[in-house]
N, C-alpha and C positions, 0 to 999 in steps of 0.2 A: 504493500500499500504506500502511496506517495502523499505526503502532507506538505502544505506550504505554511510556514509559521513565521511570526516575528521572533525576535530573539528569545523572549522568556514567555511567550504566549502561543498556545496551540489552538487551531480552529478545528472543532469537533463536528463531524457530520451528524445529522438528525437520526437518532436510532429508530427502529420500527416500533410501533405501539405494542405494549405487552399487556397481556391480561393474565389473570391468576385463575388457574383451573381449581376445582374442588379440592384436589389433592395437595394444593399449595405450590405446584410447580409452575414456572412461567412458561407461557406459550404465546406464539405469535398469532394474533387475530387477523385472518385474511380479510381484505377489503373487497367486497363483492364487485364484480366487474360485469356490466350488461354485455349480453352476447351480441356479437356483430351481426348485422342484418345479412340474410342470405343474398348473395349476388347471383340472381337468375332473371330470366325474362318473364316469369309468371307474376301477374299483379297480385297485390295484398288482397283486395277485394274485387268482386265482379262488377261490371257496370250495372246489372240489375240491382244489386245490393246498394250501390251508391245512389241510384235514382229513387229507391224506396225510402232512403234516409232523408231525402230533401222534402221539406213540407209543401203541401199543395198550394198553389197560387191561383185559386179560383176567384171568381168575381163576387163572392158573397159579401154583403154590406157589413160594415163594422158595427159591433154592438154599442150601446149607448154608455155614457160616462157613468151613470148611475148603476147600470148592470155590472160594468167592470169593477166598480168600487165594492159591490156586494160580493163578487168572487174573491177580491183581494182580502176582504175581512174574513171570510169563511177559511181561506188558506192559512191566514195568521193564526187563527184559533186552533186549527188542527196542528200547526207547528209548534205552538206553545204547549199543548198537551203532550206532544211527543218529547219535547225538552224535558218536562217534568218527569216523565217516565224514565228517560235516559239518566237524569241526575240521580233519581232514586236507585237505579240499578247500579251506577258507578259508586255511589256511597256505600251500598252493600258489599260490593267487591273490594273497596278499599278497607272496609272493617274487616273483611276475611283476610286481606293481604296488604298490610300498610305500606309495603315497599313500592306499591303502585302509585303512591301519591306524588312521586316526583314528575309524573307525566311523560317519562321517556316513551317514545313510540317503539323503540328498539332497545332491549336490555342487553348490552354487550357483556356487562358484568352484573350479576344479580345483586339487587340491593339487600342488605341485611335486614332482617325483621325489625321493625320499629316497636319496641315494647316499653321504653322508658317513658312514663307519663311526665317527667319533668321537662321533656322536649316541648310539650304543649304549653308550658308556663310561660308568661311574659318574662322578657329580659329584665335584670335588676337595673336600677338607676346607675348612671356612670359615677355618681358621687360616692356610692357605697360599693362600687365594683372593686374586687381585690385581684390585682394583676399577678401577685405572687402565687405560684403553684403550692398546693398543700405539701407540707414537709413529709419525707419519707420517714419510716420509723426510726432508721439508724440516724438520720439527720436530727430528728427530734431528740434523741438521746444525746447527741453531741451538743446541741444547742441549749440543753436543759440547764447547764451550768455555765453557759456562755463560753464553752470550750471551742477552740478552733480545730479545724480538720488538719491532721497531719497526713503527709503523703510522700512517697518515694518514687522517683522517676526512673525508669529503665528503658533503654533503647535496644531493641533486637534488629539485627540486620546490618548494623554498622559496628565497627570495632572501637570501642572507647579506650581500650588498653593500648592501642597503637599510638605513635607519635602524633603530635598536633596535626588537625586537619587530615585525617586519614579516613577513607570510607571503603567498605568491602561490598562488592556487588555479589549477585547470586552465584557466580562462577568462581568466587574467591579471589578475583583480581582486585588489587589494591590501587585506589586512586586518591590523589589529593584533592579533597573537597573541603567543607567548611564545618566541621564539627565544632570547632572553636567559635565560629560565628554563631552557630545555633545556640551554644551555651551562653554566649554573650547576650543574645536577644530573646532567650527562651522566656516565656511568660511563666512557665512551671518552675523555672529557676529562681524566681523572685521570692522574697519575703521568707527565705529559709525553709522552704517546703511546707508552708502553712497556708491555710485559706479559711475564710469565715464559714463557708458551707461547701457541700459537695457540689452544688451548681457552679460555684466559682472554680472549683477544680476542673469540672467538665468544660467550662468556657475556656480555661487556659489551655486544656488538652487540645481542644479544637483549633485553638490559635497556633499551638506549636505543631500540630499536624500539617497545617497549611504552610507554616514556616519551613518545615522539613521538605515538603514538596517544592517550595520555591527554590530552596537551596539546591536540591538535587536536579531540578530543571536547569538552574543556572550553571551546573557542572556537566549538562549534557545527558542527563538521565530522564529523558522525556516520558518514558513509560513507567515511571516509579509510582508505587502505591504505598500509602501509610495507613494503618488501621490502629485505633486506639481501644485499649482494654483497660478497665478500671475495676478492681476488686480489692477486698480486704485480704490481709495476710492471713494464712491458715493456722497461725500459732494457737489461737484460742479454740478453733474448730478441732485441732488435734487433741486438745485436752477434754473434748467432749462438751465444752461450754458454749459452742456456737460462736458466731462472729461477735466481736467486742468493738465498741466505739473507740476504745482506748488504742486499738491497734492501728497503725498507719495504713493508708490506702496504697495500694500498688498500682501506679499509672504506667502502663506499658505501651510503647510506640513501636509497633511491628512494621519494620520497613523492608519493602522488596524493591531495591533500586532498579531492577530490570537491565536491560542492555543499555550500553553507553553508545551515543552517536558521535560520529567523527566527521570532520570536514571532507567533503568530496571535492567537487570542482569549485574554485575560486575564480570569479569573474568581476571585473570592473567595467561599468558602463560609463565611459569618459571619452574626452577628446585627447588628442596627442599633446603631451607636455614635454618640457625640457628640464632635466634630461629624461629620456624615455621611460626610465625605471624609477621615476621620482615617487610614484604612487605605490607600485609593486614592492619596491625595496624597503619602504617604510610600513608595510603591513606584515607584522611579525608572524601571525599564525599561518601554517602551511597545510596543504592537503595531507590528510591522515592524523592531524592533531585532533584531540577532543574538542567538542564545541563547549567552551568555557566562556560564559558571559563576560566576566571581568576581562579576560584576555582579548575578546573581540571588540568590546567597548573601548579598551585602552588603545588597541590597534587603529580603530577608527578615529579616536581623538588624536592620535599621532599623526594621521594624514592631514587632519584639519589644522594641525600646527605646522607640519612640514611645508605644506603648499605655500602659506603666506611667508614663511621664512625663505622661500626660494623663488619670489617673484610673482606670486599669485595672490594679491591682496583680497580678491573678491571670490575665493574659492568656497564652495558649499559642499557639504557631504549629505547625501540624501538617506532615505530610509532603506535599511538593508532587507533582503529577502532570503530566507533559508528554506529550501525545499527538501523535506525529509522523505527518505526512502527506508520505510520500516523493515523491508525484507533484507537489505544490505547494511542497514545501520549507518547510513551516510546522509550528510546534509549538504546540498549544493548551495554555495553562498554566492549571492549577487549584491554589489554595492554600487549604486549610482553616485558619480562624483562629477560635479560641474567646476572645473578649475578656473573659469572665468579668464579674462585677458591677462597675459603675462605683461607686467608693467614695470616702469622705473619711477623713482621718486620725482614728483613735480614740485609745485609751489606749496608754501605754507599759508594757510588761511586761518583767520581767528574770528570768533564771534563770542557775544556774551558780555558781561561786565568785566572789562579787561583791566588786569593789573599791569600788562605791557603788551605792546603790539606784536604783529606777526614778524616784524623785522628783528626784534630781540629774541623771539622764540627761535629764529633760524640760527642765532649764535649758539643756542644750547644743543643743537642737533650734532650728531657724529656721522653725518653723511652729506653728500652733495646732491644737487639736482642732476638727474641723469644716472645715478647709481641704481642697480637693481634693487627692487623693493625687498625689504627684509623686516618682518615684524619685530624681530628682536631690537632693531635700532629704533623702532617706533616705541616700544616699551621703554627703552632707555630714555628717550626724549620725555615721555610721560613722567618717569621718575625724577628727571632733572627739573621739570616744572614743579612737581610736588615738593622738591628739596628747596625751592626758593622761599617756601613758607609764606607766600604771598596770596595763595589761592585757596578758597574754601572747597571748591570742586573743580575738577579738570578732566577732560577726556580728549583723546586723540584718535581719530579714525580715518581710514582712507576713503576718498570719493574719487570717481572718475575725473581725470583732468582734461584740459583742452589741448587738442593737437597731439603730436607724436615726437618722439626723440629723432635725431638724425637717422637712425638705423630703422625707424618705422615702429618702434616699440611705443605703445601708449604710455601717457603719463598717468600716475596716481597721485593726486594732491592729498594733502594732510589737512584735515579740518580740526582746529583746536577749539574746543568749547571750554571757556574758563569764566569762573565767577570769583571775583576778588574777595578775599577774606579781610578780617580786621588787620590793619597795617601797624598798629601799636602794641607794644609789649611792655609789661612792668614785671621785673623780676627781683627777687630777694633771695639771699643766701646767708648762712651763718656757719661759723666753725669756731673750733677751740684748739689751742695747742700750748703746751707748757713752754714758757719763754716768750710766746706770742700773745697769749691771753685770748679772751673772746674777741671775735671779729664779725662784723655784720656788713654785707655789701648789698646794694641796691642799684638798679639801673632802669632807665626809661628809654625805649627805642621806637622810632618811627621807621620802619623798614623800607618805606618807599616814598619818603619825603621828596627825593629828587629822582623821579623816574628816568630810566628803568632801574630798579633795585638799588637806588641810592639811599643809604640810611643815615640817620643821625642818632647818636646814643649819648645820653647824659648819665654819668655813673658817679657814685660816691661810696666810700668805705670808712667805717667808723670802728675803732678798736682801741684797746688800752695802750697798744704800742704803735699804732699806725693810724693815721687819717689822710684821706685822699679824695680829690674831686678831679673829674676829667670830662671832656667833650670829644667825641670822635666822629668823623664822617668816613663812610666806607662805601664802596660800589662792588657788588658781587657780580661775577661773570662780566668782568670789565674788559671788553673787546674780544675776549675768548672764554669759552666755558671753563668754569672752575678756577678762574683767575680773580684774585681779590686785591683791590687797591684801597689803602687805609691811611688816613692822616689823623693824628690825635694831638691834643694839647692837655697836659695835666700838671697838677701841683700836689705835692706829697710831703707829709711830715712823718718822719720815722724817729722813734725814741727807743732804742735798744741798748743793752749793756755794751755793745761793741762801738756804737756811735749814736749820735744825734744828728739828723740832717733835715734841712729844708730844701726842697728840690723842686725846680721847674723844669719841664721836659717838653720838647716838641719832637714828633717822629713821623715818619712816612714808611710804609712797607708795601711791597708788591709780593703776593705769595700764591702758592698752589698747595693748599693744606687740606687735611681731613676735617670732616664735620661729623656730628653724631649720626647723620643720615648717610653720608658718602665717606667711608673710610678708604683711603687710598693707599696703594703700596708704596708709592714713591712721592714724597713731598719736598718742597723747597720754599725758601723765602729770602728776600734781600731788601735792604732798607737803609735809611738814614736816621741818625738819632743825635740830637743836640740837647744838652742839659747844662744847667747851672745849679750848683749845690753849695750850700754852706754847712760844713760838717766839722765836728770837733774830732780830734784824734790824739792818740797817745804818742808824745814825742819821747822816743827811747833814750835819746842823748840827754834831755833834760829831765826825764822821769816825770813828766806831767802832760796834761792834755791842754790843747790849745785849739782854736777854731780857725779854719781857713776856707777860702772860697775856691772852688774848682770849676773849670769850664771844660767840658768833655764833648768831642765830637767823635761818633763812631759809625761804622759801616757794618752792622751786624748781618750775618747770613747763616742759614742752616740748611742742611739736606738730611732727609730721613728716609729710611727704608722699613716698612712695617708689613710683616707677614703674620701678624697675630690675627685671631678671629673676632676680636671685639675691641672697641676703642676704649670703654670704661671698665669692662670685666673680661679681660682676656683669659682663655683656658688652654691655648695651645698656639705654637708659633714663636716667633721672635721679633725683636725690633732693634734697629741701630739708628742713632742720631748723632750728627756732628754739628756743633755750633762754633763758629769762628767770627770774631769781631776784631778787626783792626781799629785802634783808637788813638786819639790824640788828646793829651791833657795839658791845660795851662793852669798854673797855680804854683808858684814857687819854682817856676822853670817850665820849659817846654819838654814834654815827654811823648815819645811815640812808642807804643807797644801793641801786643795782640793777646787776646784772650781766646782760649780754646777749651771746649768741653766735649768729651766723647762718652755717650751713654749706650748701654746694651742691656737687654733683658730677654729671658727665655722662659717659656711656659710649657708644661707637660702634664697631661691628664692620664694617670694610670687607670682611673675609673671614672665614671660619669660624675661622681660626687666630690672627688678629690683632685686638686690642682697643685702641682709643685712649681714654684716660681722662683727665679734667680735673677739678680740684677748686679751690674758693675758700673762704675763711673770714675773717670780720671779727668783732671783739669789741670791746666797750666796758664801762667801769665808770663810772657817773656818780653824783655826789652826795657824794663825799668825796675827800680827797687821798690820794695814794699812801702817804704815811708814816703815815696813820691806818688803813690796811688791814692785816690780818694777812698776813704774807708768803705764807702758803699760799693766800690768796684772790686774789692778784694774777695777771696774765697773764705767761706765759713762753713763749719760742719755741725751737725746735730739738728734735730727737729723731725717733724712728721714726714717731710719729703727727703730727708737725709738719712741720719743715723738715729732711730728711735731709742729712747732711754735717756737721751740727753736733751737739755733745753736748747731752744733755738739759738744757733750761732755759738754754742758753748764749747765746741771742740777746737782745738788748735792752740796756737801761742796766745798767752795772756799777759797783761800788764801787772804791775806791782800790787794792784788792788783786786786781782783775779778776774778782771774783766777781759774778754776776748779782743784781740787786735787784728785777727785775720792773717792771711798768708797768700803766697803766690802759687801754690799747688795744693792738690788734694786728691784722695782716692777713697772710694766707698764700695761696699759689697753688701748683698742682703740674700738670705734664703727664707722662703715663706711657704708654709703648707696650709692650704685653704680647704676646708671641708664644708659642703653645702648640704642642707636638708630642708627642702621646700623653699620658703622665702627667707630662711635664716641660714646662718653659717658661722663658724668659728675659724680662727687662724692662729697658728703659732709661728713665731719668727725669731730670727736672730740677725741683727744688723752690725756692721763693722765699718770703721772709717777713721780718718785722720787728716788734719790740715797741716801743711808744712810752710815755713818761711821761704825756703828754696823755691826756684821756678820748676824744678823737676820733682815729682813725688817720690818719696824714699820707700814707700811701702813697708814701713816699720812703725813701731810703737802704736799699733792698732788699738782702738778702744771698741769694746763690744757692748751691745745692748741686747737684752732678752725680753720677750714679751708675748702677750696673747691678745687677741682681739675678737670682736663680735662683728657680724655683718648682717644688714637687713637689705634684701634685694628688692628693688623697685623696678618699674618699667623704664626709668631713665638712668639706672645704674645703681650700684650698692652704696648704702650709707655705712661707713665704718666707724667703729670705736676701738682704739687701740690703747692698751696699757703696757708700759715697758719700764725696765729698770736697768741701770748700768751695771755691768760686772766690774769687780774691783773698784767699787765707787770710791771716789776721793772726797775730801772735805769740801763742802759747798755745793756738791752735786745732788740733785733731787733723788729721793728713793724711788718714787713713781712719777712717770711722766704720762700725760694723757693727751690723746690726739683724736679729734672728731672732724670728719670731712666726707665728702661725696667722691666715690671712686676709689679704686684700690690704690695702695701706696705706690705701686708701680706695675 
């Protein structure tokens, strides 16, 4: 037999009408067929019989109206008497055989005798009608003390002891199916094998029966059958006490998978595409493979993805047809595919409440007009539009363009529908560190004050050790995608044990950097920085502090290489970063020098919950002496971003009062183990480092800090609280240092 099916649905032919014989066996009731008329030359009736049947048309005059009316009245009285006699006779017959009351002219199946007098009673009012069926005796016993029904589920015909997702058909052949899926979705598997009533158990069993049939059908077992049996355990019956309400029900699903169907001929109704095997090579199932719904649906989805990735933006995949051959167990598969026109990228069009025009959208794309259409590049453009942060909704879709490319290929324009979102942002953050004290920062930003993507930010910081105010202008995607130009003006007051400084700064940078949305493998920046700062410093020669004014010009730059998997919470990969800043200092003489810092970190996850992290850092200042450097431009060690366990800037050379005076080189290292459970985590770490007066780090006299921390993981990154103590603590050093911030330490 051959059947045409949709992927998970069978079309069943109408079965013949069955009747029940008195013995209870099913039999087919034949439908009477009138005999065909005989094909011969003999007439059905003779001419004489036909003429005799025709009424005579003599010239007898018509009777009067009054006489005709009397004849009609007499005929009506005779008919009424006959109706009364017929009704009396029918009533007597129905009294003898009530089954005749249905009025069927032909009784194909005899009606049962109607003997219940309640059937003649009027129906009860809907207000008092009870829709619940009367409880069975066992159910009444179970509900007597509000006890729930316990049951045990068993599946016959599938092998629950085999590895996950194993099914066994009638021939003993093992197939990968979805037992695990059944147990995940099973209605009987919920509520710990308990239900309020047996009716609920029966309802769940019916749902699970259909679930099993659907799962088997999706695996190619189109002839599968599932029967449900519900009975009490026989423990009480074996003791001679009969069934007990305390015994759990046995709910058995008896499965007969039947034969499995396999793919026969695979055909695609489509036009010629380039390359010629673009469709066939991306349809994974082959002839002879089992007809598995998930596999076929995934293959069809793959075609709908690959066509737009290879120049067909308007491709559509039609409705499949599978023709089943039950004799051979094969299904011939046919899929209509309309690839549409092979196209190249055309123009950018924009509509809606625009944050920026189509010309700026064109800057964000990674393709040129005339390139072969590729949906992956369209998705990339959509992500870049989202990353601007200026749109509440945005979509990018291909539309037929005008004209053709020089080679005759039609254009596919991109229509960008955008709705500008709120352009203003108010942000606030807070943190704490031993040696730095509490610190609160806030900012106000208008992200599109100077379109396109020209922002203005006013920011401020307030802490016990530092106060700052700044204003900055920046333009994202300046001239090219992912390029940012920024200018800033700031004023800063710092009051630390190492120095106190009043600093004014103006700076400009051009950068290619990572953002929380776009984490880039390679980053760089270059800029100009000019500052004037009034700072006190410790004069070693005189043994006292004095205040000096420094004017510094710098050309800072950095390059970074990031192969970690997350910007704020990395779990694997590594990072390298080099910062180099040639600087000139005026103050007590002209000095030209260079500052350089090299950072590296590595992340490894032996399990999903555990991350091992390591960090190293070295720095050097060459070209000038320490005392000729502004104190704020020197190296210091200690603190949450350096060596935990020590106060901010507390490592390195110190003056006679025990205050740090900084150095020209430093080295740091750290090891940290991070264990996460849900949205929380703990970390244990050891940090080490030192600062030296020389320009080359000596890698000796290391100081170590040991600590433990807690993590609370949010959708924007982890919030960390670290507690650390210095090993071999010296006089004046804190026993416990506390650090609170957003993001991992490194």
